[in-house]
MILO-32918 format. One line per field, with one value per residue: residue in one letter; residue number from 1; y, x, z of N, C-alpha, C in turn; chain. Coordinates in nm, 3 decimals. Atoms other than C-alpha are relative to their C-alpha. Layout:
REM residues N
residuo <- c(A, ...)
num <- c(NUM, ...)
n_v <- c(Y, ...)
n_u <- c(X, ...)
n_w <- c(Z, ...)
ca_v <- c(Y, ...)
ca_u <- c(X, ...)
ca_w <- c(Z, ...)
c_v <- c(Y, ...)
c_u <- c(X, ...)
c_w <- c(Z, ...)
cadena <- c(A, ...)
REM end
This chain:
REM residues 189
residuo <- c(X, X, X, X, X, X, X, X, X, X, X, X, X, X, X, X, X, X, X, X, X, X, X, X, X, X, X, X, X, X, X, X, X, X, X, X, X, X, X, X, X, X, X, X, X, X, X, X, X, X, X, X, X, X, X, X, X, X, X, X, X, X, X, X, X, X, X, X, X, X, X, X, X, X, X, X, X, X, X, X, X, X, X, X, X, X, X, X, X, X, X, X, X, X, X, X, X, X, X, X, X, X, X, X, X, X, X, X, X, X, X, X, X, X, X, X, X, X, X, X, X, X, X, X, X, X, X, X, X, X, X, X, X, X, X, X, X, X, X, X, X, X, X, X, X, X, X, X, X, X, X, X, X, X, X, X, X, X, X, X, X, X, X, X, X, X, X, X, X, X, X, X, X, X, X, X, X, X, X, X, X, X, X, X, X, X, X, X, X)
num <- c(1, 2, 3, 4, 5, 6, 7, 8, 9, 10, 11, 12, 13, 14, 15, 16, 17, 18, 19, 20, 21, 22, 23, 24, 25, 26, 27, 28, 29, 30, 31, 32, 33, 34, 35, 36, 37, 38, 39, 40, 41, 42, 43, 44, 45, 46, 47, 48, 49, 50, 51, 52, 53, 54, 55, 56, 57, 58, 59, 60, 61, 62, 63, 64, 65, 66, 67, 68, 69, 70, 71, 72, 73, 74, 75, 76, 77, 78, 79, 80, 81, 82, 83, 84, 85, 86, 87, 88, 89, 90, 91, 92, 93, 94, 95, 96, 97, 98, 99, 100, 101, 102, 103, 104, 105, 106, 107, 108, 109, 110, 111, 112, 113, 114, 115, 116, 117, 118, 119, 120, 121, 122, 123, 124, 125, 126, 127, 128, 129, 130, 131, 132, 133, 134, 135, 136, 137, 138, 139, 140, 141, 142, 143, 144, 145, 146, 147, 148, 149, 150, 151, 152, 153, 154, 155, 156, 157, 158, 159, 160, 161, 162, 163, 164, 165, 166, 167, 168, 169, 170, 171, 172, 173, 174, 175, 176, 177, 178, 179, 180, 181, 182, 183, 184, 185, 186, 187, 188, 189)
n_v <- c(-0.050, -0.053, -0.127, -0.113, -0.021, -0.135, -0.143, -0.063, -0.070, -0.089, -0.135, -0.016, 0.059, 0.091, 0.014, 0.037, 0.028, 0.010, 0.027, 0.131, -0.004, 0.068, -0.082, 0.054, 0.015, 0.104, -0.049, -0.071, 0.104, -0.081, 0.055, 0.127, 0.017, -0.044, 0.116, 0.135, -0.048, -0.003, 0.108, 0.050, -0.020, 0.035, -0.099, 0.110, 0.007, -0.099, -0.117, -0.054, -0.049, -0.139, -0.014, -0.002, -0.099, -0.098, -0.086, -0.072, -0.117, -0.070, -0.063, -0.142, -0.103, -0.047, -0.092, -0.102, -0.095, -0.005, -0.074, -0.080, 0.053, 0.072, 0.112, 0.078, 0.126, 0.094, -0.038, -0.051, 0.019, 0.141, 0.062, 0.092, 0.075, -0.033, -0.102, 0.078, -0.001, -0.138, -0.063, 0.062, -0.085, -0.125, -0.024, 0.072, -0.099, -0.124, 0.023, 0.095, 0.054, -0.118, -0.117, -0.017, -0.009, -0.064, 0.081, -0.089, 0.101, 0.123, 0.026, 0.134, 0.123, 0.044, -0.100, 0.076, 0.069, -0.075, -0.088, 0.080, 0.085, -0.077, -0.036, -0.162, -0.003, -0.039, -0.099, -0.009, -0.130, 0.010, -0.079, 0.000, 0.064, -0.127, -0.150, -0.059, 0.001, -0.054, -0.097, 0.011, -0.030, 0.093, 0.115, -0.040, -0.020, 0.144, 0.037, -0.059, 0.014, 0.145, -0.006, -0.022, 0.029, 0.126, 0.013, 0.000, -0.006, -0.032, 0.060, -0.040, 0.034, -0.061, -0.001, 0.085, 0.144, 0.068, -0.042, -0.066, -0.137, -0.089, -0.117, -0.099, -0.048, -0.078, 0.093, 0.011, -0.134, 0.030, 0.100, -0.054, -0.070, 0.090, 0.002, -0.137, 0.037, 0.097, 0.035, 0.136, 0.065, -0.014, 0.069, 0.081, -0.007)
n_u <- c(-0.097, 0.093, -0.084, 0.006, 0.100, 0.047, -0.074, 0.056, 0.132, -0.026, -0.026, -0.058, 0.059, -0.069, -0.162, -0.113, -0.053, -0.123, -0.017, -0.081, -0.074, 0.071, 0.099, 0.141, -0.026, -0.111, -0.135, 0.025, -0.064, -0.126, -0.070, -0.017, -0.122, -0.144, -0.013, -0.007, -0.132, -0.076, -0.025, -0.036, -0.142, -0.081, 0.007, 0.074, -0.067, 0.013, -0.049, -0.075, 0.112, 0.034, 0.095, -0.103, -0.049, 0.097, 0.138, -0.025, -0.064, 0.115, 0.077, -0.097, 0.020, 0.130, 0.013, -0.071, 0.023, 0.132, -0.001, -0.147, -0.082, -0.117, -0.031, -0.099, 0.046, -0.070, -0.010, 0.089, 0.161, 0.002, 0.112, 0.014, 0.091, 0.176, 0.003, -0.052, -0.109, -0.025, 0.051, -0.041, -0.147, -0.029, 0.017, -0.095, -0.122, -0.009, 0.090, -0.097, 0.081, 0.098, 0.019, 0.120, 0.065, 0.117, 0.098, 0.135, 0.078, -0.016, -0.174, -0.007, -0.027, -0.127, -0.119, -0.011, -0.109, -0.065, -0.026, -0.008, -0.097, -0.142, 0.009, 0.030, 0.152, 0.100, 0.079, 0.096, 0.052, 0.122, 0.016, 0.154, 0.027, 0.057, 0.007, 0.117, 0.033, -0.078, -0.076, -0.158, -0.097, 0.036, -0.069, -0.134, 0.006, 0.038, -0.118, -0.125, 0.048, -0.068, -0.137, -0.073, -0.191, -0.005, 0.044, -0.091, 0.045, 0.148, 0.030, 0.117, -0.024, 0.127, 0.113, -0.015, 0.045, 0.098, 0.115, 0.024, 0.023, -0.142, -0.021, -0.068, -0.120, 0.038, -0.087, -0.170, -0.082, 0.015, -0.058, -0.165, 0.008, -0.012, -0.156, -0.045, 0.057, -0.113, -0.123, -0.061, 0.096, 0.006, 0.153, -0.024, 0.147)
n_w <- c(-0.083, -0.091, -0.075, 0.111, -0.019, -0.125, 0.034, 0.096, -0.045, -0.104, 0.016, 0.128, 0.100, 0.072, -0.079, 0.058, -0.129, -0.036, -0.162, -0.006, 0.118, 0.114, 0.050, 0.036, 0.182, 0.041, 0.039, 0.133, 0.098, 0.020, -0.126, 0.010, 0.100, -0.043, -0.099, 0.083, 0.028, -0.091, 0.012, 0.126, -0.001, -0.100, -0.090, -0.096, -0.147, -0.087, 0.040, -0.088, -0.092, -0.011, 0.131, 0.105, 0.017, 0.101, -0.065, -0.100, 0.103, 0.069, -0.075, -0.028, 0.109, 0.009, -0.105, 0.053, 0.097, -0.041, -0.108, -0.065, -0.129, 0.026, -0.062, 0.045, 0.044, -0.096, -0.148, -0.063, 0.067, -0.016, 0.067, -0.059, 0.093, -0.021, -0.120, -0.144, -0.062, -0.010, -0.112, -0.088, -0.050, -0.039, -0.155, -0.075, 0.002, -0.070, -0.119, -0.091, -0.105, -0.082, 0.074, 0.079, 0.154, -0.010, 0.078, -0.014, -0.029, 0.047, 0.020, 0.098, -0.102, 0.004, -0.102, -0.139, -0.003, 0.017, -0.131, -0.150, 0.011, 0.003, -0.176, 0.017, -0.067, 0.111, -0.075, 0.078, 0.048, 0.134, 0.151, 0.074, 0.121, 0.072, -0.041, -0.059, -0.132, -0.080, 0.064, -0.004, -0.097, -0.154, 0.008, -0.016, -0.156, -0.081, 0.031, -0.079, -0.138, 0.003, 0.026, -0.102, 0.030, 0.080, 0.127, 0.088, 0.124, 0.012, 0.130, 0.082, 0.143, 0.105, -0.060, -0.117, 0.007, 0.092, 0.023, 0.131, -0.034, 0.078, -0.083, 0.095, -0.020, -0.107, -0.133, 0.029, -0.038, -0.118, -0.041, -0.065, -0.135, -0.134, -0.026, -0.097, -0.121, -0.032, 0.098, -0.021, 0.088, 0.109, 0.095, 0.098, 0.094)
ca_v <- c(-1.535, -1.484, -1.214, -0.997, -1.029, -0.889, -0.633, -0.531, -0.514, -0.308, -0.048, -0.114, -0.200, -0.378, -0.421, -0.477, -0.699, -0.646, -0.734, -1.086, -0.939, -1.117, -0.916, -0.999, -0.961, -1.220, -1.160, -0.898, -1.119, -0.883, -0.990, -1.354, -1.343, -1.177, -1.462, -1.751, -1.527, -1.533, -1.891, -1.951, -1.775, -1.950, -1.689, -1.969, -1.883, -1.658, -1.322, -1.093, -1.042, -0.694, -0.668, -0.671, -0.423, -0.301, -0.245, -0.080, 0.146, 0.224, 0.293, 0.550, 0.701, 0.739, 0.889, 1.135, 1.240, 1.212, 1.354, 1.522, 1.300, 1.123, 0.774, 0.537, 0.218, 0.022, 0.137, 0.293, 0.133, -0.211, -0.420, -0.655, -0.938, -0.739, -0.499, -0.758, -0.808, -0.446, -0.322, -0.584, -0.479, -0.162, -0.198, -0.435, -0.162, 0.151, 0.027, -0.135, -0.366, -0.172, 0.099, 0.232, 0.196, 0.409, 0.197, 0.340, 0.131, -0.035, -0.210, -0.451, -0.797, -0.852, -0.531, -0.740, -1.011, -0.826, -0.589, -0.849, -1.058, -0.781, -0.711, -0.357, -0.208, -0.142, 0.199, 0.252, 0.572, 0.613, 0.646, 0.763, 0.612, 0.911, 1.258, 1.458, 1.246, 1.399, 1.699, 1.697, 1.881, 1.678, 1.381, 1.512, 1.623, 1.261, 1.158, 1.358, 1.292, 0.922, 1.041, 0.993, 0.946, 0.590, 0.645, 0.559, 0.510, 0.653, 0.410, 0.586, 0.438, 0.564, 0.482, 0.294, -0.100, -0.229, 0.035, 0.207, 0.537, 0.806, 1.094, 1.417, 1.679, 1.855, 1.554, 1.506, 1.871, 1.781, 1.535, 1.744, 1.940, 1.613, 1.612, 1.956, 1.741, 1.436, 1.422, 1.061, 0.966, 0.866, 0.843, 0.547, 0.577)
ca_u <- c(-2.914, -3.093, -2.838, -2.885, -3.260, -3.271, -3.040, -3.214, -3.563, -3.423, -3.233, -3.073, -3.241, -2.936, -2.647, -2.299, -2.122, -1.749, -1.755, -1.552, -1.359, -1.536, -1.749, -2.119, -2.031, -1.843, -1.475, -1.465, -1.382, -1.069, -0.934, -1.011, -0.807, -0.519, -0.540, -0.543, -0.254, -0.065, -0.090, -0.008, 0.322, 0.419, 0.372, 0.254, 0.470, 0.472, 0.546, 0.803, 0.619, 0.644, 0.479, 0.657, 0.924, 0.729, 0.400, 0.556, 0.743, 0.407, 0.240, 0.527, 0.477, 0.108, 0.144, 0.401, 0.196, -0.156, -0.078, 0.271, 0.416, 0.731, 0.785, 1.094, 0.950, 1.203, 1.208, 0.877, 0.604, 0.465, 0.182, -0.013, -0.233, -0.560, -0.670, -0.657, -0.278, -0.225, -0.420, -0.282, 0.077, 0.022, -0.131, 0.170, 0.407, 0.263, 0.088, 0.258, 0.055, -0.215, -0.224, -0.580, -0.737, -1.041, -1.289, -1.597, -1.893, -2.065, -1.691, -1.575, -1.559, -1.196, -1.045, -1.156, -0.952, -0.693, -0.674, -0.722, -0.465, -0.199, -0.315, -0.437, -0.765, -1.067, -1.236, -1.557, -1.663, -2.002, -2.020, -2.334, -2.522, -2.724, -2.615, -2.830, -2.880, -2.572, -2.384, -2.011, -1.917, -2.127, -1.989, -1.611, -1.669, -1.786, -1.476, -1.237, -1.411, -1.255, -0.915, -0.689, -0.292, -0.361, -0.469, -0.243, -0.432, -0.792, -0.920, -1.146, -1.251, -1.498, -1.666, -1.735, -1.741, -2.008, -2.223, -2.123, -2.150, -1.920, -1.783, -1.740, -1.512, -1.682, -1.588, -1.264, -1.186, -1.242, -1.000, -0.642, -0.771, -0.756, -0.361, -0.333, -0.569, -0.297, 0.030, 0.093, -0.251, -0.233, -0.522, -0.514, -0.788)
ca_w <- c(-0.911, -0.569, -0.421, -0.766, -0.720, -0.361, -0.435, -0.748, -0.535, -0.262, -0.439, -0.773, -1.112, -1.267, -0.998, -1.133, -0.892, -0.808, -0.453, -0.520, -0.802, -1.032, -1.255, -1.337, -1.720, -1.915, -2.020, -2.326, -2.653, -2.696, -2.350, -2.424, -2.755, -2.593, -2.314, -2.598, -2.780, -2.495, -2.478, -2.802, -2.779, -2.498, -2.243, -1.967, -1.664, -1.384, -1.440, -1.271, -0.921, -0.912, -1.276, -1.611, -1.691, -1.992, -1.798, -1.519, -1.802, -1.966, -1.648, -1.552, -1.886, -1.845, -1.483, -1.641, -1.925, -1.798, -1.451, -1.440, -1.194, -1.215, -1.092, -1.130, -1.324, -1.145, -0.795, -0.738, -0.941, -0.815, -1.027, -0.801, -0.925, -0.808, -0.544, -0.249, -0.272, -0.337, -0.050, 0.174, 0.114, 0.172, 0.517, 0.586, 0.478, 0.622, 0.953, 1.283, 1.520, 1.736, 1.464, 1.368, 1.039, 0.979, 0.747, 0.571, 0.679, 0.481, 0.445, 0.174, 0.385, 0.296, 0.492, 0.812, 0.732, 0.627, 0.917, 1.209, 1.056, 1.078, 1.454, 1.351, 1.464, 1.234, 1.358, 1.150, 0.963, 0.763, 0.390, 0.287, 0.063, -0.083, -0.105, 0.081, 0.368, 0.512, 0.423, 0.327, 0.626, 0.898, 0.732, 0.725, 1.128, 1.217, 1.009, 1.180, 1.520, 1.449, 1.403, 1.709, 1.790, 1.683, 1.360, 1.094, 0.806, 0.679, 0.382, 0.132, -0.190, -0.457, -0.592, -0.283, -0.263, -0.158, -0.212, -0.542, -0.389, -0.580, -0.365, -0.596, -0.585, -0.294, -0.061, -0.180, -0.118, 0.251, 0.282, 0.312, 0.601, 0.803, 0.754, 0.971, 1.233, 1.260, 1.059, 1.164, 0.944, 0.601, 0.322, 0.109, -0.196)
c_v <- c(0.077, 0.117, 0.140, 0.037, 0.088, 0.113, 0.098, 0.030, 0.105, 0.131, 0.048, -0.095, -0.111, 0.002, -0.061, -0.060, -0.038, -0.055, -0.121, 0.032, -0.057, 0.036, -0.084, -0.033, -0.131, 0.109, 0.065, -0.090, 0.050, -0.068, -0.141, -0.037, 0.030, -0.129, -0.154, 0.016, -0.040, -0.178, -0.091, 0.016, -0.035, 0.090, -0.039, -0.011, 0.110, 0.139, 0.060, 0.031, 0.151, 0.078, -0.015, 0.132, 0.093, 0.059, 0.058, 0.138, 0.090, 0.050, 0.131, 0.124, 0.074, 0.084, 0.154, 0.093, 0.024, 0.099, 0.074, -0.040, -0.102, -0.138, -0.106, -0.127, -0.094, -0.035, 0.032, -0.017, -0.203, -0.061, -0.138, -0.077, 0.001, 0.053, -0.077, 0.011, 0.124, 0.094, -0.070, 0.044, 0.108, 0.034, -0.069, 0.136, 0.135, 0.002, -0.098, -0.035, 0.109, 0.152, -0.003, 0.029, 0.056, -0.064, 0.046, -0.139, 0.035, -0.034, -0.102, -0.119, -0.014, 0.081, -0.069, -0.105, 0.044, 0.077, -0.071, -0.087, 0.049, 0.061, 0.112, -0.009, 0.038, 0.093, 0.056, 0.128, 0.001, 0.034, 0.003, -0.051, 0.085, 0.143, 0.090, -0.051, 0.060, 0.093, -0.007, 0.060, -0.048, -0.119, -0.005, 0.016, -0.167, -0.076, 0.020, -0.053, -0.150, -0.021, 0.006, -0.014, -0.120, -0.059, 0.017, 0.025, 0.020, -0.079, 0.043, -0.029, 0.042, -0.002, -0.160, -0.167, -0.005, 0.071, 0.051, 0.160, 0.105, 0.146, 0.106, 0.087, 0.088, -0.065, -0.024, 0.148, 0.016, -0.050, 0.056, 0.074, -0.119, -0.043, 0.118, -0.083, -0.133, -0.029, -0.129, -0.055, 0.013, -0.030, -0.083, -0.003, -0.094)
c_u <- c(-0.106, 0.051, -0.045, -0.169, -0.041, 0.054, -0.093, -0.158, -0.004, 0.066, 0.056, -0.069, 0.074, 0.131, 0.120, 0.093, 0.146, 0.063, 0.120, 0.098, -0.003, -0.112, -0.101, -0.011, 0.124, 0.161, -0.029, 0.046, 0.123, 0.063, 0.015, 0.107, 0.127, 0.052, 0.043, 0.133, 0.127, 0.070, 0.076, 0.172, 0.089, 0.025, -0.107, 0.042, -0.014, 0.081, 0.083, -0.110, -0.026, -0.067, 0.142, 0.083, -0.068, -0.130, 0.042, 0.064, -0.119, -0.089, 0.056, -0.029, -0.128, -0.027, 0.045, -0.130, -0.145, -0.034, 0.109, 0.072, 0.098, 0.012, 0.116, -0.064, 0.056, 0.003, -0.175, -0.142, -0.010, -0.134, -0.013, -0.107, -0.154, 0.031, 0.032, 0.132, 0.044, -0.015, 0.073, 0.160, -0.005, -0.057, 0.096, 0.098, -0.014, -0.083, 0.104, -0.140, -0.054, -0.059, -0.161, -0.024, -0.122, -0.052, -0.114, -0.058, -0.096, 0.159, -0.001, 0.038, 0.163, 0.079, -0.057, 0.093, 0.131, 0.065, 0.018, 0.124, 0.151, -0.027, -0.004, -0.166, -0.079, -0.084, -0.084, -0.043, -0.118, 0.038, -0.134, -0.056, -0.088, 0.038, -0.124, -0.062, 0.103, 0.071, 0.124, 0.071, -0.062, 0.057, 0.163, 0.022, -0.027, 0.123, 0.136, 0.002, 0.087, 0.160, 0.083, 0.146, 0.022, 0.004, 0.092, -0.021, -0.142, -0.038, -0.144, 0.005, -0.145, 0.023, 0.004, -0.044, -0.066, -0.101, -0.016, -0.023, 0.128, -0.008, 0.051, 0.110, -0.040, 0.023, 0.131, 0.078, 0.039, 0.134, 0.147, -0.011, 0.016, 0.166, 0.039, -0.048, 0.121, 0.078, -0.002, -0.102, 0.010, -0.102, 0.054, -0.140, 0.012)
c_w <- c(0.119, 0.062, -0.115, 0.006, 0.128, -0.005, -0.095, 0.071, 0.093, -0.040, -0.151, -0.111, -0.046, 0.056, -0.116, 0.115, -0.016, 0.104, 0.030, -0.076, -0.089, -0.057, -0.033, -0.164, -0.021, -0.038, -0.110, -0.078, -0.004, 0.104, 0.006, -0.121, 0.046, 0.097, -0.094, -0.089, 0.078, 0.005, -0.118, -0.023, 0.120, 0.155, 0.107, 0.121, 0.075, -0.050, 0.113, 0.130, 0.037, -0.157, -0.078, -0.017, -0.098, 0.040, 0.093, -0.070, -0.041, 0.104, 0.058, -0.110, 0.010, 0.098, -0.057, -0.104, 0.027, 0.133, 0.052, 0.086, -0.055, 0.107, -0.050, -0.034, 0.079, 0.135, 0.064, -0.043, 0.045, -0.061, 0.109, -0.081, 0.018, 0.128, 0.122, 0.027, 0.000, 0.116, 0.123, 0.017, 0.051, 0.149, 0.054, -0.004, 0.060, 0.179, 0.082, 0.070, 0.124, -0.090, -0.022, -0.102, 0.004, -0.152, -0.023, 0.009, -0.071, -0.023, -0.086, 0.095, 0.022, 0.097, 0.161, 0.011, -0.002, 0.117, 0.116, -0.010, 0.010, 0.161, -0.005, 0.033, -0.105, 0.084, -0.132, -0.031, -0.062, -0.102, -0.027, -0.140, -0.110, 0.057, 0.049, 0.149, 0.112, -0.064, -0.001, 0.134, 0.114, -0.024, 0.031, 0.207, 0.064, -0.071, 0.069, 0.158, 0.032, 0.001, 0.168, 0.005, -0.029, -0.095, -0.113, -0.138, -0.022, -0.165, -0.083, -0.134, -0.050, -0.138, 0.098, -0.005, 0.160, -0.044, -0.141, 0.010, -0.061, 0.082, -0.130, 0.046, 0.136, 0.112, -0.021, 0.046, 0.149, 0.061, 0.032, 0.123, 0.094, 0.038, 0.089, 0.112, 0.073, -0.119, 0.000, -0.101, -0.156, -0.098, -0.087, -0.087, -0.116)
cadena <- c(A, A, A, A, A, A, A, A, A, A, A, A, A, A, A, A, A, A, A, A, A, A, A, A, A, A, A, A, A, A, A, A, A, A, A, A, A, A, A, A, A, A, A, A, A, A, A, A, A, A, A, A, A, A, A, A, A, A, A, A, A, A, A, A, A, A, A, A, A, A, A, A, A, A, A, A, A, A, A, A, A, A, A, A, A, A, A, A, A, A, A, A, A, A, A, A, A, A, A, A, A, A, A, A, A, A, A, A, A, A, A, A, A, A, A, A, A, A, A, A, A, A, A, A, A, A, A, A, A, A, A, A, A, A, A, A, A, A, A, A, A, A, A, A, A, A, A, A, A, A, A, A, A, A, A, A, A, A, A, A, A, A, A, A, A, A, A, A, A, A, A, A, A, A, A, A, A, A, A, A, A, A, A, A, A, A, A, A, A)
REM end
């Protein structure tokens, strides 16, 4: 694979690709067996478009147990067929035409199609590749300078796609401050 060779020569010794929603590894055997089992038991039709009731109930219980937060599995939990539909539905629900959406650069290519198809504007902010190249305070000030009255969403993902950069607690501690700057902006992560 030429792409893997180029990236490994530039920065990573053994890159793991998730940029297209298709892992560079084979499907784990136990997951393959579960798929076969589902086919053999007739579970071959579309599931509920918001996720099966059993799955949404399990998610609700896990959120309660692990994070101490309560969500109604029938009204407040939505399961999608991957990150792309979840992000797209979120962008549709939380923004209006001509809203600004702050996006880390480099960015996941699908953001461009999603945001432009909804007639929203992408405003880029830099995502550091290596900590130490920029301090958390400098990075936050840069991000904050991009927020305007038109800003509706700030997309932050960690580990960052496509770089793999992980933001630790020092970086995340800065985010709540942005609420005081523009109360109309929502962070999705």
